[in-house]
LOMI-997628 format. One record per atom (N, C-alpha, C, O): residue in three letters; x, y, z. Coordinates in pm, whole numbers, padded with zeros to 5 digits, always signed. Each point is the difference from the previous one (the first is absolute). Layout:
BEGIN
ALAXYZ ...
This chain:
BEGIN
MET+00448-01867+00176 MET-00017+00103-00094 MET-00040+00128+00065 MET-00067+00004+00103 ARG+00115+00108-00172 ARG-00024+00136+00054 ARG-00130+00052-00063 ARG-00013+00009-00122 LEU-00082+00025+00211 LEU-00137+00038-00043 LEU-00045+00128+00045 LEU+00041+00045+00106 PHE-00127+00022-00184 PHE-00070+00123+00045 PHE-00135+00004-00069 PHE-00025-00067-00100 ILE-00064+00153+00160 ILE-00136+00021-00051 ILE-00009+00139-00049 ILE+00037+00095+00068 ALA-00089-00081-00194 ALA+00002+00132-00059 ALA-00120+00019-00094 ALA-00073-00096-00027 LEU+00051+00221-00023 LEU-00088+00027-00106 LEU+00076+00030-00125 LEU+00100+00072+00005 LYS-00142-00123-00115 LYS+00063+00032-00131 LYS-00047+00135-00049 LYS-00107+00050+00035 LEU+00196+00009-00120 LEU-00029+00132-00053 LEU-00031-00010-00155 LEU+00059-00081-00070 PRO-00149+00163+00023 PRO-00029+00004-00140 PRO+00117+00055-00085 PRO+00082+00075+00052 ALA-00074-00111-00178 ALA+00112+00045-00086 ALA+00020+00149-00001 ALA+00114+00048-00001 GLU-00225+00029+00000 GLU+00010+00147-00007 GLU+00077+00053+00120 GLU+00082+00091-00013 VAL-00107-00151+00134 VAL+00067+00046+00118 VAL+00145-00032-00006 VAL+00085+00084+00029 LEU-00055-00208-00068 LEU+00145-00039-00013 LEU+00075+00081-00100 LEU+00120+00024+00016 ASP-00189+00020-00120 ASP+00060+00097-00100 ASP+00032+00132+00066 ASP+00107+00056-00022 GLU-00199-00004+00102 GLU+00028+00125+00064 GLU+00109-00011+00108 GLU+00078+00094+00018 LEU-00072-00203+00052 LEU+00105-00024+00094 LEU+00142-00010-00069 LEU+00103+00042+00052 THR-00109-00100-00170 THR+00128-00006-00079 THR+00045+00138-00039 THR+00119+00030-00003 ALA-00216+00054-00025 ALA+00029+00133-00037 ALA+00058+00080+00118 ALA+00087+00085-00019 VAL-00134-00112+00140 VAL+00053+00066+00122 VAL+00137-00046+00020 VAL+00088+00082+00026 GLN-00061-00215-00038 GLN+00138-00047+00017 GLN+00091+00063-00105 GLN+00113+00035+00034 GLN-00155-00017-00160 GLN+00085+00065-00098 GLN+00035+00141+00030 GLN+00114+00043-00022 ARG-00214+00034+00076 ARG+00023+00135+00040 ARG+00099+00007+00108 ARG+00086+00088-00001 LEU-00093-00181+00098 LEU+00094+00005+00109 LEU+00145-00042-00047 LEU+00098+00055+00050 ARG-00087-00150-00143 ARG+00126-00042-00055 ARG+00075+00116-00076 ARG+00122+00010-00002 ARG-00207+00075-00059 ARG+00059+00109-00078 ARG+00059+00114+00087 ARG+00087+00075-00045 THR-00137-00062+00169 THR+00040+00110+00083 THR+00147-00004+00035 THR+00068+00103+00003 GLU-00018-00221+00024 GLU+00145-00019+00034 GLU+00026-00150+00003 GLU-00095-00079-00003 ALA+00217+00039+00007 ALA+00040-00140+00018 ALA-00028-00035+00152 ALA+00076+00044+00086 HIS-00172-00114-00057 HIS-00026-00034+00137 HIS+00025-00148+00023 HIS-00038-00083-00083 PRO+00102+00048+00198 PRO+00017-00138+00030 PRO-00125-00071+00051 PRO-00022-00022+00119 VAL-00061-00012-00223 VAL-00134-00062+00030 VAL-00014-00129-00068 VAL+00038-00012-00117 LYS-00093-00088+00184 LYS-00031-00128-00063 LYS-00150+00013-00038 LYS-00085-00010+00088 TRP+00052+00033-00216 TRP-00141+00029-00036 TRP-00074-00129-00014 TRP+00053-00102-00045 VAL-00182+00109+00088 VAL-00089-00122-00017 VAL-00038-00001-00146 VAL-00030+00103-00061 ALA+00032-00224+00007 ALA-00048-00016-00140 ALA-00142+00039-00012 ALA-00079-00051+00079 PRO+00039+00134-00166 PRO-00138+00056-00008 PRO-00106-00108+00006 PRO-00100+00016+00070 GLN+00121-00127-00144 GLN-00102-00107-00003 GLN-00014-00065+00137 GLN-00098-00071+00024 SER+00193+00094+00068 SER+00004-00061+00131 SER-00072+00082+00106 SER-00029-00051+00108 ILE+00000+00179-00139 ILE-00057+00082+00106 ILE-00141-00043+00036 ILE-00082-00032-00086 HIS+00058+00033+00211 HIS-00134-00051+00049 HIS-00028+00073+00130 HIS+00087+00069+00053 LEU-00209-00084+00000 LEU-00042+00059+00127 LEU+00002-00108+00106 LEU-00095-00079+00005 THR+00196+00070+00078 THR+00006-00096+00103 THR-00099+00020+00105 THR-00016+00111+00050 LEU-00056-00220-00010 LEU-00085+00005+00109 LEU+00057-00070+00122 LEU-00026+00039+00114 GLN+00105-00147-00139 GLN+00067-00068+00112 GLN+00118-00079-00057 GLN-00012-00069-00100 PHE+00127+00083+00170 PHE+00116-00080-00032 PHE-00001-00120+00092 PHE+00000+00016+00122 LEU+00001-00131-00176 LEU-00006-00124+00085 LEU+00140-00063+00034 LEU+00014-00072+00098 GLY+00081+00102-00179 GLY+00137-00051+00016 GLY+00015-00140-00047 GLY-00075-00045-00087 GLU+00168-00025+00141 GLU+00038-00135-00040 GLU-00116-00098+00055 GLU-00028-00003+00119 VAL-00033-00071-00211 VAL-00113-00084+00039 VAL+00015-00136-00061 VAL+00026-00006-00120 PRO-00040-00102+00191 PRO+00006-00137-00054 PRO-00111-00015-00111 PRO-00109+00056+00014 GLU+00138-00128-00117 GLU-00101-00018-00108 GLU-00125-00067+00052 GLU-00108+00024-00053 ALA+00119-00102+00151 ALA-00118-00067+00058 ALA-00106+00094+00051 ALA-00115-00041+00015 HIS+00150+00170+00013 HIS-00092+00096+00055 HIS-00082+00070-00109 HIS-00098+00068+00030 LEU+00138-00085-00158 LEU-00069+00066-00118 LEU-00153-00012+00002 LEU-00072+00099-00006 PRO+00023-00229+00014 PRO-00144-00014-00009 PRO-00075+00075+00106 PRO-00107+00054-00030 ALA+00157-00046+00155 ALA-00066+00070+00105 ALA+00003+00150-00027 ALA-00100+00069+00024 ILE+00209-00017-00073 ILE+00009+00140-00035 ILE-00099+00040-00116 ILE-00068+00102+00005 LEU+00066-00187-00104 LEU-00082+00024-00113 LEU-00153-00007+00047 LEU-00082+00082-00040 GLN+00053-00177+00122 GLN-00140-00007+00052 GLN-00030+00121+00079 GLN-00112+00048-00009 ALA+00200+00007+00086 ALA-00024+00120+00075 ALA-00025+00120-00089 ALA-00084+00084+00032 LEU+00156-00076-00145 LEU-00016+00112-00089 LEU-00131-00015-00077 LEU-00064+00099-00034 GLU+00026-00221+00005 GLU-00135-00023-00064 GLU-00106+00047+00087 GLU-00101+00052-00049 GLU+00116-00067+00188 GLU-00102+00043+00096 GLU-00004+00150+00010 GLU-00107+00058+00020 VAL+00226+00007-00034 VAL+00005+00145-00005 VAL-00078+00047-00119 VAL-00088+00086+00013 ARG+00118-00141-00131 ARG-00062+00040-00126 ARG-00150-00026+00008 ARG-00076+00089-00039 ASP+00029-00203+00086 ASP-00139-00022+00008 ASP-00071+00096+00096 ASP-00111+00045-00029 ALA+00171-00012+00139 ALA-00063+00095+00093 ALA-00008+00140-00061 ALA-00089+00077+00036 ALA+00178-00044-00128 ALA+00000+00135-00064 ALA-00081-00001-00130 ALA-00015+00105-00062 ALA-00040-00223+00019 ALA-00068-00015-00124 ALA-00118+00098-00010 ALA-00027+00049-00110 HIS-00041-00020+00217 HIS-00117+00080-00003 HIS+00029+00149+00007 HIS-00093+00081-00006 GLN+00218-00044+00018 GLN+00045+00139+00005 GLN+00054+00042-00140 GLN+00049-00082-00078 SER-00059+00204+00054 SER+00058+00061-00129 SER+00157-00012+00010 SER+00058+00003+00109 PRO+00005-00017-00225 PRO+00146+00013+00003 PRO+00046+00133+00044 PRO-00067+00099-00026 LEU+00176-00091+00089 LEU+00054+00121+00049 LEU+00045+00085-00116 LEU+00055-00052-00097 ARG-00079+00187+00105 ARG+00053+00089-00100 ARG+00126+00062+00058 ARG-00003+00068+00103 LEU+00111-00092-00170 LEU+00134+00051+00047 LEU+00062+00085-00105 LEU-00034-00008-00119 ARG+00127+00092+00164 ARG+00077+00080-00096 ARG+00137+00033+00052 ARG+00026-00009+00120 LEU+00064+00049-00213 LEU+00134+00032+00040 LEU+00005+00135+00064 LEU-00076+00090-00034 ALA+00169-00079+00128 ALA+00018+00129+00076 ALA+00149+00040-00022 ALA+00066-00053-00089 ALA-00016+00145+00170 ALA+00131+00050-00013 ALA+00112-00107+00038 ALA-00029-00097+00071 ALA+00146+00116-00118 ALA+00112-00090+00033 ALA+00055+00041+00136 ALA-00019+00113+00045 GLY+00089-00206+00019 GLY+00062+00024+00126 GLY+00104-00100+00032 GLY+00040-00072-00091 ALA+00009+00058+00216 ALA+00100-00096+00038 ALA-00016-00036+00142 ALA-00048+00081+00080 PHE+00087-00203-00046 PHE+00009-00049+00132 PHE+00146+00001+00042 PHE+00079-00045-00083 PRO-00033+00085+00190 PRO-00073+00052+00111 PRO-00047+00147-00022 PRO-00100+00040+00059 ASN+00169+00038-00140 ASN-00031+00139-00035 ASN+00086+00045-00117 ASN+00090-00071-00046 LEU-00121+00192-00001 LEU+00075+00058-00113 LEU+00148+00040+00035 LEU+00084+00014-00089 ARG-00056+00004+00213 ARG+00141+00039+00041 ARG+00087-00123-00004 ARG+00119+00011-00029 ARG-00177-00136+00058 ARG+00076-00122+00002 ARG-00070-00104-00077 ARG-00031-00103+00059 PRO+00002+00117-00186 PRO-00081-00098-00073 PRO+00065-00138-00005 PRO+00120-00014-00021 GLN-00201-00081+00041 GLN+00046-00146-00015 GLN-00086-00073-00100 GLN+00050-00073-00086 THR-00185+00096+00099 THR-00093-00066-00093 THR-00078+00115-00069 THR-00060+00084+00067 LEU+00061-00081-00201 LEU-00066+00100-00077 LEU-00137-00056-00041 LEU-00009-00115-00041 TRP-00093+00193+00052 TRP-00130-00042-00031 TRP-00092+00106-00060 TRP+00032+00119+00001 VAL-00149-00163-00056 VAL-00109+00086-00031 VAL-00109-00036+00093 VAL-00027-00117+00027 GLY-00038+00220+00025 GLY-00107-00018+00093 GLY-00135-00034-00061 GLY-00014+00000-00123 MET-00080-00027+00201 MET-00136-00036-00046 MET-00105+00104+00055 MET+00015+00059+00107 ALA-00118-00042-00190 ALA-00107+00083+00049 ALA-00130-00075-00048 ALA+00007-00107-00061 GLY-00120+00168+00090 GLY-00124-00070-00035 GLY-00067-00058+00122 GLY+00000+00064+00105 GLU-00056-00181-00112 GLU-00070-00064+00108 GLU+00092-00073+00094 GLU-00001-00122+00008 LEU+00079+00200+00063 LEU+00109-00053+00089 LEU-00060-00067+00123 LEU+00059-00094+00054 GLU-00174+00141-00008 GLU-00061-00065+00112 GLU-00041-00145-00033 GLU+00017-00091+00081 GLY-00073+00074-00203 GLY-00036-00131-00048 GLY+00124-00092-00022 GLY-00003-00121+00023 LEU+00113+00189-00071 LEU+00125-00078-00012 LEU+00054-00041+00128 LEU+00057-00109+00014 THR-00072+00194+00079 THR+00046-00042+00141 THR-00085-00110+00053 THR+00055-00090+00064 ARG-00185+00088-00086 ARG-00091-00108+00040 ARG+00046-00129-00073 ARG+00007-00106+00064 LEU+00023+00111-00192 LEU+00045-00117-00074 LEU+00133-00048+00058 LEU+00018-00121+00013 HIS+00068+00201+00020 HIS+00133-00037+00061 HIS-00040-00071+00130 HIS+00045-00113+00022 GLN-00125+00172+00061 GLN-00037-00070+00129 GLN-00069-00134-00019 GLN+00021-00095+00076 ALA-00105+00089-00181 ALA-00060-00131-00029 ALA+00101-00101-00037 ALA-00013-00116+00040 VAL+00113+00152-00113 VAL+00112-00095-00038 VAL+00077-00045+00127 VAL+00031-00117+00019 ILE-00002+00216+00067 ILE+00070-00032+00128 ILE-00086-00091+00085 ILE+00052-00093+00060 ALA-00182+00117-00053 ALA-00084-00083+00083 ALA-00013-00142-00057 ALA-00015-00096+00075 ALA+00023+00084-00209 ALA-00008-00131-00057 ALA+00128-00081+00019 ALA-00006-00123+00013 THR+00120+00187-00012 THR+00130-00070+00001 THR+00052-00019+00145 THR+00081-00088+00029 GLU-00133+00175+00061 GLU+00052-00018+00141 GLU-00023-00137+00064 GLU+00085-00053+00070 PRO-00204-00003-00097 PRO-00028-00134+00063 PRO+00097-00109-00068 PRO+00015-00110+00054 LEU+00045+00141-00166 LEU+00091-00092-00058 LEU+00142+00016+00053 LEU+00089-00075-00039 GLY-00068+00174+00132 GLY+00127+00015+00066 GLY+00074+00119-00053 GLY+00113+00022+00043 PHE-00168+00061-00137 PHE+00069+00114-00048 PHE-00031+00125+00081 PHE-00116+00037+00014 GLN+00217+00028+00037 GLN-00012+00114+00085 GLN-00007+00134-00084 GLN+00074+00015-00097 PRO-00158+00074+00135 PRO-00006+00126-00072 PRO+00125+00085+00034 PRO+00059-00016+00107 GLU-00021+00103-00196 GLU+00117+00087+00025 GLU-00032+00096+00114 GLU-00116+00033+00022 THR+00211+00008+00046 THR-00022+00095+00113 THR-00022+00142-00056 THR-00069+00082+00061 ARG+00126-00056-00174 ARG-00016+00138-00063 ARG-00140+00015-00059 ARG-00053-00096-00055 PRO-00007+00209+00064 PRO-00133+00025-00062 PRO+00006-00021-00153 PRO+00103+00021-00064 PHE-00212-00060+00012 PHE-00016-00024-00145 PHE+00008+00132-00069 PHE-00074+00091+00037 ARG+00162-00074-00138 ARG+00009+00121-00083 ARG-00006-00042-00141 ARG+00100-00053-00050 ALA-00209+00071-00022 ALA-00010-00042-00132 ALA+00094+00074-00092 ALA-00005+00123-00009 HIS+00091-00196-00059 HIS+00100+00062-00091 HIS+00043-00100-00113 HIS-00027-00120+00007 LEU+00089+00171-00101 LEU+00049-00080-00112 LEU+00155+00022-00009 LEU+00045+00109-00038 THR+00033-00207+00071 THR+00144+00022+00006 THR+00061+00001-00142 THR-00016-00093-00079 LEU+00088+00206+00053 LEU+00068+00029-00124 LEU+00140-00058+00005 LEU+00044-00057-00099 GLY+00030+00069+00211 GLY+00135-00036+00004 GLY+00051+00008+00148 GLY-00067+00053+00090 ARG+00186-00106-00073 ARG+00063+00005+00137 ARG+00139+00056-00018 ARG+00073-00041-00090 VAL-00037+00136+00177 VAL+00130+00056-00004 VAL+00104-00097+00046 VAL-00014-00065+00104 ARG+00122+00056-00185 ARG+00105-00095+00026 ARG+00072+00036+00132 ARG+00008+00117+00037 ARG+00045-00220+00035 ARG+00068+00027+00128 ARG+00122+00089-00019 ARG+00032+00076+00091 GLU+00037-00081-00205 GLU+00120+00082-00018 GLU-00030+00146-00032 GLU+00093+00079-00018 ALA-00218-00043+00010 ALA-00033+00142-00020 ALA+00053+00089+00108 ALA-00015-00031+00118 THR+00077+00144-00157 THR+00057+00088+00102 THR-00113+00092+00055 THR-00104+00010-00064 PRO+00121+00054+00174 PRO-00100+00092+00052 PRO-00035+00109-00099 PRO-00116+00038-00014 ALA+00222+00015-00058 ALA-00032+00103-00104 ALA-00084-00056-00113 ALA-00089+00069-00049 GLN+00114-00191+00008 GLN-00080-00058-00109 GLN-00151-00026+00051 GLN-00098+00017-00073 ARG+00089-00058+00199 ARG-00132-00018+00056 ARG-00075+00131+00004 ARG-00119+00005-00031 ALA+00189+00102+00069 ALA-00060+00137+00014 ALA-00045+00047-00142 ALA-00109+00054-00018 ALA+00197-00078-00078 ALA-00035+00047-00142 ALA-00119-00083-00049 ALA-00086+00055-00069 LEU+00077-00180+00101 LEU-00113-00088-00047 LEU-00130+00049+00071 LEU-00103+00015-00065 GLY+00109+00010+00196 GLY-00111+00058+00074 GLY-00052+00130-00050 GLY-00120+00026+00000 SER+00217+00062-00045 SER-00038+00125-00057 SER-00066-00022-00138 SER-00096+00068-00034 ALA+00148-00162-00043 ALA-00058-00025-00137 ALA-00145-00054+00025 ALA-00093+00041-00069 LEU+00075-00131+00163 LEU-00132-00050+00031 LEU-00098+00109+00037 LEU-00114+00005-00047 GLY+00165+00084+00135 GLY-00081+00112+00052 GLY-00047+00095-00108 GLY-00108+00058+00008 SER+00188-00044-00105 SER-00032+00098-00105 SER-00060-00073-00126 SER-00026+00068-00099 LEU+00005-00198+00098 LEU-00057-00074-00103 LEU-00150+00038-00017 LEU-00075+00008+00096 SER+00037+00016-00222 SER-00143+00022-00020 SER-00078-00125+00029 SER+00048-00110-00029 PRO-00166+00123+00086 PRO-00077-00123+00028 PRO-00037-00078-00120 PRO-00013+00057-00108 PRO-00006-00192+00123 PRO-00035-00078-00116 PRO-00142+00037-00044 PRO-00077+00061+00075 ARG+00046-00099-00193 ARG-00142+00021-00050 ARG-00089-00067+00096 ARG+00032-00108+00050 SER-00149+00170-00019 SER-00090-00050+00099 SER-00095-00102-00067 SER-00118+00026-00025 ILE+00178-00146-00002 ILE-00076-00108-00064 ILE-00083-00069+00108 ILE+00050-00035+00106 THR-00182+00017-00138 THR-00087-00071+00091 THR-00031-00140-00052 THR-00027-00014-00119 TRP+00028-00085+00199 TRP-00031-00131-00040 TRP-00074-00078+00111 TRP+00002+00043+00116 GLN-00063-00151-00148 GLN-00075-00085+00098 GLN+00089-00116+00033 GLN+00056-00068-00087 SER-00043+00047+00220 SER+00085-00110+00051 SER-00059-00136-00036 SER-00121-00014-00017 GLY+00206-00082+00007 GLY-00041-00136-00013 GLY-00002-00060+00139 GLY-00004+00072+00099 HIS+00006-00208-00090 HIS+00006-00062+00132 HIS+00145-00041+00038 HIS+00085-00018-00087 PRO-00059+00005+00220 PRO+00133-00037+00038 PRO+00049-00132-00060 PRO-00075-00097-00011 LEU+00197+00096-00025 LEU+00062-00122-00058 LEU+00132-00039+00072 LEU+00072+00084+00054 LEU-00049-00202-00056 LEU+00121-00061+00064 LEU+00114+00001-00111 LEU-00022-00041-00114 PHE+00139+00087+00153 PHE+00114-00003-00096 PHE+00120-00066+00068 PHE+00018+00008+00122 LYS+00062-00072-00205 LYS+00125-00052+00040 LYS+00104+00094-00048 LYS-00006+00049-00113 SER+00108-00022+00203 SER+00114+00082-00048 SER+00126-00082-00007 SER+00043-00060+00098 THR+00014+00060-00212 THR+00131-00070-00017 THR+00107+00101-00013 THR-00002+00082-00092 LEU+00100-00085+00184 LEU+00105+00101-00003 LEU+00113-00044-00098 LEU+00053-00111+00009 THR-00019+00202-00101 THR+00109-00029-00095 THR+00097+00117+00000 THR-00036+00107+00049 PRO+00158-00123-00102 PRO+00100+00111+00000 PRO-00052+00119-00076 PRO+00044+00112+00026 THR-00139-00131-00120 THR-00047+00113-00074 THR-00126+00058+00052 THR-00051+00094-00061 GLY-00005-00142+00170 GLY-00120+00043+00062 GLY-00095-00118+00029 GLY+00024-00116-00036 SER-00131+00155+00103 SER-00099-00099+00039 SER-00089-00038-00124 SER-00028+00084-00085 ILE-00012-00208+00080 ILE-00101-00046-00099 ILE-00120-00044+00081 ILE+00010-00080+00093 TYR-00129+00137-00135 TYR-00121-00021+00065 TYR-00088-00096-00079 TYR-00019+00020-00120 THR-00034-00126+00183 THR-00087-00091-00064 THR-00140-00001+00074 THR-00005-00023+00121 GLU-00101+00047-00191 GLU-00130-00004+00060 GLU-00033-00144+00025 GLU+00020-00084-00087 LEU-00070+00053+00207 LEU-00045-00139+00041 LEU-00151-00009+00009 LEU-00051-00111-00010 GLY-00022+00217+00030 GLY-00144-00005+00005 GLY-00051+00079+00116 GLY+00078+00076+00059 PRO-00206-00087-00021 PRO-00096-00095-00059 PRO-00049+00056-00140 PRO+00007+00119-00032 ALA-00053-00215-00044 ALA-00044+00033-00135 ALA-00121+00084-00005 ALA-00047+00034-00108 
């Protein structure tokens, strides 16, 4: 099964991200596969294909991360400006950035990595950049379409600066379907 570890977002944040997607959709017809708003999350670690037998160990590791963080206050996070990976000239992944207690979020990410590494999961080589994925540009997009999309992103007004408190990291299963991924929360409770 295909697994990842993430933080869930409150409904108010998902509503604002939906509004950002709608503003982008209105600017022009862009070749983008949009993420379903209810599926947007803050990924801390992508684990990839994992045998089901590994679930108990992963869930135990996440419980230990949660227990270690229990004496700390929840992180206060907020939405920041929209952007794209690798950049606005050649957008491939469209996102909304994060602001707030980013140092604490980076420590949480590192705690997740430290908990899963002994289980055989390797951290990504790219540095952690907290973001919320809105959509992915389709492969058939022309350079002109990508440039227009990057321009639209660059001129987009920032989302409302909604502040929320993070929950604890959760394990999700991702089921790929022709209409998009379906995410199922697996725990810990």
